[in-house]
MIBADO-415436 format. One line per field, with one value per residue: residue number from 1; residue in three letters; x, y, z of N, C-alpha, C in turn. Coordinates in steps of 0.2 Angstrom, whole numbers, plus 2048, in hexadecimal, padded with zeros to 3 digits. Layout:
num = NUM,...
residuo = ALA,...
n.x = X,...
n.y = Y,...
n.z = Z,...
ca.x = X,...
ca.y = Y,...
ca.z = Z,...
c.x = X,...
c.y = Y,...
c.z = Z,...
% end
This chain:
num = 1,2,3,4,5,6,7,8,9,10,11,12,13,14,15,16,17,18,19,20,21,22,23,24,25,26,27,28,29,30,31,32,33,34,35,36,37,38,39,40,41,42,43,44,45,46,47,48,49,50,51,52,53,54,55,56,57,58,59,60,61,62,63,64,65,66,67,68,69,70,71,72,73
residuo = MET,TYR,GLN,ASN,ARG,LEU,ARG,ASP,LEU,ARG,GLU,ASP,ARG,ASP,LEU,LYS,GLN,LYS,GLN,LEU,ALA,ASP,LEU,LEU,LYS,ILE,HIS,GLN,THR,THR,TYR,SER,ASP,TYR,GLU,LEU,ASP,ARG,LEU,ASN,ILE,PRO,VAL,SER,ALA,LEU,HIS,ILE,LEU,ALA,ASP,PHE,TYR,HIS,VAL,SER,VAL,ASP,TYR,LEU,LEU,GLY,ARG,THR,ASN,CYS,LYS,GLU,PRO,TYR,PRO,PRO,LYS
n.x = 98C,98F,988,97B,97C,981,976,96C,971,971,963,95E,961,95A,95F,964,96A,971,976,980,988,98D,994,99E,9A3,9A0,996,984,97F,98A,98B,97F,982,98C,984,97C,984,98B,997,9A7,9AA,9B6,9C3,9C7,9BA,9B3,9B9,9B5,9A7,9A6,9AB,9A1,995,999,99D,9A6,9B2,9B2,9A5,99D,9A1,99C,9A3,9A1,995,995,993,99B,9A8,9BA,9C5,9CF,9E0
n.y = DF8,E05,E05,E08,E15,E1C,E1B,E21,E2E,E32,E31,E3A,E46,E46,E40,E38,E27,E27,E35,E35,E2B,E31,E3B,E34,E2F,E22,E14,E14,E08,E02,E0B,E07,DFA,DFD,E03,DF8,DEF,DE6,DE9,DEE,DFF,E0A,E12,E1E,E22,E23,E2E,E39,E38,E3B,E48,E4E,E4C,E53,E4C,E40,E34,E29,E2A,E26,E19,E14,E14,E1D,E27,E35,E42,E4C,E53,E50,E5C,E66,E63
n.z = 739,734,728,72B,730,725,71C,725,726,719,715,71F,719,70E,702,6F4,6F0,6E4,6E3,6ED,6E8,6DD,6E2,6E8,6DD,6D7,6D3,6D5,6D9,6E0,6EB,6F1,6F5,6FE,708,70B,711,708,702,708,70D,706,70E,709,703,70F,715,70C,70E,71B,71C,713,71B,726,732,73C,737,740,745,73A,739,744,74F,759,760,75F,754,750,746,746,74B,73F,73B
ca.x = 989,990,983,975,97E,981,96F,969,974,96E,95C,95C,962,956,964,963,970,975,979,986,98C,990,999,9A4,9A5,99E,98F,97F,97F,990,98A,97A,986,98F,97E,979,98A,98E,99E,9AA,9AB,9BD,9C5,9C6,9B3,9B1,9BB,9B1,9A1,9A6,9AB,99B,990,99B,99E,9AD,9B2,9B0,99E,99B,9A3,999,9A7,9A0,98E,996,993,9A0,9AE,9C0,9C8,9D4,9E7
ca.y = DFE,E0B,E05,E0C,E1C,E1E,E1B,E26,E35,E34,E32,E41,E4C,E45,E3F,E31,E23,E2A,E3B,E33,E27,E36,E3F,E2F,E2C,E1B,E12,E13,E01,E01,E0E,E03,DF5,E00,E03,DF1,DEB,DE1,DEB,DF3,E05,E0C,E17,E25,E24,E25,E35,E3D,E39,E3E,E4F,E50,E4D,E56,E47,E3D,E2D,E25,E2A,E22,E12,E11,E13,E22,E2B,E3C,E43,E52,E51,E52,E63,E66,E63
ca.z = 73C,730,723,72E,731,71E,71A,729,724,712,716,723,715,708,6FD,6F0,6EF,6DE,6E5,6F1,6E4,6D9,6E7,6E9,6D6,6D7,6D0,6DA,6DC,6E4,6F1,6F4,6F8,705,70E,70D,713,704,701,70D,70A,706,712,705,703,716,716,708,711,722,71A,711,720,72C,737,73C,734,745,745,734,73A,74A,755,75D,75F,75E,74D,74F,743,749,749,73A,73D
c.x = 989,98B,97D,976,97E,97A,96B,96B,971,967,95A,95D,95E,95A,962,96A,975,979,980,98B,990,995,99F,9A7,9A5,997,98A,97E,984,98E,984,97D,989,989,97C,97E,98C,995,9A0,9AC,9B2,9BE,9C4,9BF,9B1,9B3,9B7,9AA,9A0,9A7,9A4,995,992,99B,9A4,9AC,9B0,9A8,99B,99C,9A0,99D,9A6,999,98F,997,999,9A6,9B4,9C2,9CE,9DB,9EA
c.y = E04,E0B,E09,E13,E1F,E20,E21,E2D,E37,E35,E39,E46,E4B,E44,E38,E2E,E26,E30,E39,E2F,E2C,E3A,E3A,E2C,E25,E1A,E12,E0D,DFF,E05,E0A,DFE,DF7,E00,DFC,DEC,DE5,DE2,DEF,DFA,E07,E12,E1E,E27,E26,E2D,E3A,E3E,E3C,E46,E52,E51,E50,E52,E44,E36,E28,E24,E26,E1B,E0F,E11,E18,E25,E32,E3D,E48,E4F,E53,E59,E62,E66,E69
c.z = 738,72A,725,72E,72A,71C,71E,727,71D,712,71A,71E,70E,702,6FA,6F0,6E9,6DF,6E9,6ED,6DF,6DC,6E7,6E2,6D5,6D4,6D6,6DD,6E1,6EB,6F5,6F8,6FE,70A,710,710,70F,701,706,709,70B,70B,70F,704,70A,717,712,70B,717,721,718,716,726,732,737,739,739,746,740,735,740,750,75B,75C,75E,757,74B,74B,747,747,744,73E,73C
% end
């Protein structure tokens, strides 16, 4: 499920996989594998992407349809 969310969020902002890969300090092919569900995305990368997109990790994982990030502690 999160693979579709990752792709949709990226495409909604007209971003390339390479741009997100650079943000995560990984190769573009690794990021592509995340979107294609060939590799599990690490929790640390989910945190970075949730902050970047201003959504919750639960939204990225498909556990909720609410995009709003959690309030800071």
